[in-house]
C-alpha positions in Angstrom: 0.0 0.0 0.0 0.9 3.7 -0.3 1.2 4.1 3.5 3.6 1.1 3.7 5.6 2.4 0.8 6.0 5.8 2.4 6.9 4.2 5.7 9.6 2.1 4.0 10.9 5.1 2.2 11.0 7.0 5.4 12.9 4.2 7.1 15.5 4.1 4.3 15.9 7.9 4.4 16.5 7.7 8.2 19.1 4.9 7.6 20.9 6.9 4.9 21.0 10.1 6.9 22.1 8.3 10.1 18.9 9.3 12.0 18.1 5.6 12.6 21.5 5.1 14.3 20.8 8.2 16.5 17.4 6.9 17.4 19.0 3.5 18.3 21.5 5.2 20.5 18.8 7.2 22.3 16.7 4.1 22.8 19.7 2.2 24.2 20.4 5.2 26.5 16.7 5.2 27.7 16.9 1.5 28.4 20.1 1.9 30.5 18.5 4.8 32.4 15.3 2.8 33.2 17.2 -0.2 34.2 19.4 1.9 36.6 16.2 3.4 38.0 14.7 0.0 38.4 17.8 -1.3 40.3 17.7 1.8 42.6 14.0 1.4 43.3 14.4 -2.3 44.0 17.3 -1.6 46.4 15.2 1.1 48.1 12.3 -1.3 48.4 14.4 -4.0 49.9 15.9 -1.6 52.4 12.4 -0.4 53.4 11.3 -4.0 53.8 14.3 -4.8 56.0 13.8 -1.6 58.1 10.1 -2.3 58.7 10.9 -6.0 59.4 13.4 -4.9 62.1 10.9 -2.5 63.5 8.2 -5.1 63.7 10.5 -7.6 65.2 11.4 -5.1 68.0 7.7 -4.4 68.5 7.0 -8.2 68.9 9.8 -8.5 71.3 8.3 -5.6 73.4 4.9 -7.2 73.2 6.2 -10.5 74.5 7.3 -8.8 77.7 4.4 -6.3 78.0 3.7 -7.3 81.6 7.1 -6.0 82.7 7.3 -2.8 80.6 9.1 0.2 82.1 8.4 3.8 81.2 11.2 3.7 78.6 9.6 0.5 77.1 6.3 2.4 76.7 7.9 5.3 75.1 9.9 3.0 72.8 6.7 1.1 71.8 5.0 4.3 71.0 7.9 5.5 68.9 8.1 2.1 67.1 4.4 2.1 66.3 4.7 5.6 64.8 7.9 4.6 62.9 6.2 1.4 61.7 3.4 3.5 60.1 6.0 5.6 58.4 8.0 2.5 57.3 4.8 1.0 55.9 4.2 4.1 53.8 7.8 4.2 52.7 7.6 0.5 51.7 4.4 1.1 49.8 6.0 4.0 47.9 9.1 1.9 47.2 7.0 -1.0 45.9 5.1 1.4 43.6 8.4 2.9 42.4 9.6 -0.7 41.7 6.5 -1.5 39.8 6.7 1.7 37.8 10.4 1.4 36.9 10.0 -2.3 35.9 7.0 -1.4 33.7 9.1 1.4 32.1 11.9 -1.2 31.5 9.3 -3.6 30.0 8.0 -0.8 27.8 11.4 0.1 26.5 12.3 -3.5 25.8 8.9 -4.1 24.1 9.5 -1.0 21.9 13.0 -2.3 21.2 11.6 -5.7 20.2 9.0 -4.1 18.0 11.7 -2.0 16.3 13.9 -5.1 15.8 11.0 -7.1 14.4 9.9 -4.2 12.1 13.6 -3.9 10.9 13.7 -7.7 10.3 10.3 -7.6 8.5 11.5 -4.7 6.3 14.7 -6.5 5.5 12.8 -9.6 4.6 10.5 -7.6 2.3 13.5 -6.0 0.6 15.3 -9.3 0.4 12.2 -10.8 -1.3 12.0 -7.9 -3.7 15.7 -8.3 -4.5 15.2 -12.1 -5.1 12.2 -11.4 -7.2 14.2 -8.8 -9.2 17.1 -11.3 -9.5 14.6 -14.0 -10.7 13.2 -11.6 -13.3 16.7 -10.5 -14.3 17.6 -14.2 -14.8 14.5 -14.9 -16.8 15.2 -11.8 -18.9 18.8 -12.9 -19.5 17.6 -16.5 -20.4 15.1 -15.0 -22.8 17.7 -12.7 -24.4 20.1 -15.7 -24.8 17.3 -17.7 -26.4 16.5 -14.8 -28.7 20.1 -14.6 -29.7 20.2 -18.3 -30.3 17.1 -18.3 -32.4 18.4 -15.3 -34.5 21.7 -17.2 -34.9 19.8 -20.3 -36.2 17.3 -18.4 -38.4 19.4 -15.6 -39.8 23.1 -15.9 -39.0 23.7 -19.6 -39.8 21.9 -19.4 -43.2 23.9 -16.3 -44.1 27.1 -18.0 -43.0 26.3 -21.0 -45.1 25.4 -18.8 -48.1 28.7 -16.9 -47.7 30.5 -20.2 -47.5 28.8 -21.6 -50.6 29.5 -18.4 -52.5 33.1 -18.5 -51.4 33.4 -22.2 -52.4 31.8 -21.5 -55.8 34.1 -18.6 -56.4 37.1 -20.7 -55.6 35.9 -23.4 -58.0 35.4 -20.9 -60.7 38.8 -19.4 -60.1 40.4 -22.9 -60.3 38.4 -23.8 -63.4 39.5 -20.6 -65.1 43.1 -21.2 -64.0 42.9 -24.8 -65.3 41.3 -23.7 -68.5 44.0 -21.1 -69.1 46.7 -23.7 -68.5 44.9 -26.1 -70.8 44.7 -23.5 -73.5 48.4 -22.6 -73.1 49.3 -26.3 -73.3 47.1 -26.8 -76.4 48.6 -23.8 -78.0 52.1 -25.0 -77.3 51.3 -28.5 -78.7 49.7 -27.0 -81.8 52.8 -24.8 -82.4 55.0 -27.9 -81.8 53.0 -29.9 -84.3 53.2 -27.1 -86.9 57.0 -26.9 -86.5 57.2 -30.7 -86.9 55.1 -30.4 -90.1 57.3 -27.7 -91.5 60.3 -29.9 -90.7 58.7 -32.9 -92.4 57.9 -30.8 -95.5 61.5 -29.5 -95.6 62.8 -33.0 -95.3 60.5 -34.4 -97.9 61.6 -31.7 -100.4 65.2 -32.4 -99.7 64.7 -36.2 -100.3 62.8 -35.4 -103.5 65.7 -33.3 -104.8 68.2 -36.0 -104.0 66.2 -38.7 -105.9 66.0 -36.5 -109.0 
């Protein structure tokens, strides 16, 4: 769709301009900050739990010897009860901070996973497009080779055979003309030789006739 195409173009533009790397660094920084906050909140919660547990243990110890309390024990008990209420509130706030920071970490990791999955999906889409283009290119190259082969069979090969036949005929004609010229020269030489022999025979015949007379 058009929306997906523009989204992909925007992603590639961000990648080319380096904006995507900046966003990745920012996301990594946010994850580190939220994880540090979660660790601090968890440590504070554990400290609040220990503090309240110690306070409650001391209260229980005082209650176990309630029958022999002194004035200082009564004052200490009152102080511990007030502190326990404060410790309870602090523990509740620490627990809420832990839940909030862990949720923030979870959100950042979820966003990171969505980004990774989107990047993977996009790369798969482009990889499929590249493979499709490669397939089309291979088919086009195969079609071009077949076209060249057909042209070679239909046009080039007959033309080559015709040229070869014409060359062969021309060579035969040249050889025939050359042999004919040699034959004519030989016949002319033989004719001249026979004519000279005839003249010699005539001369010899005349000379014999004169001697006989």
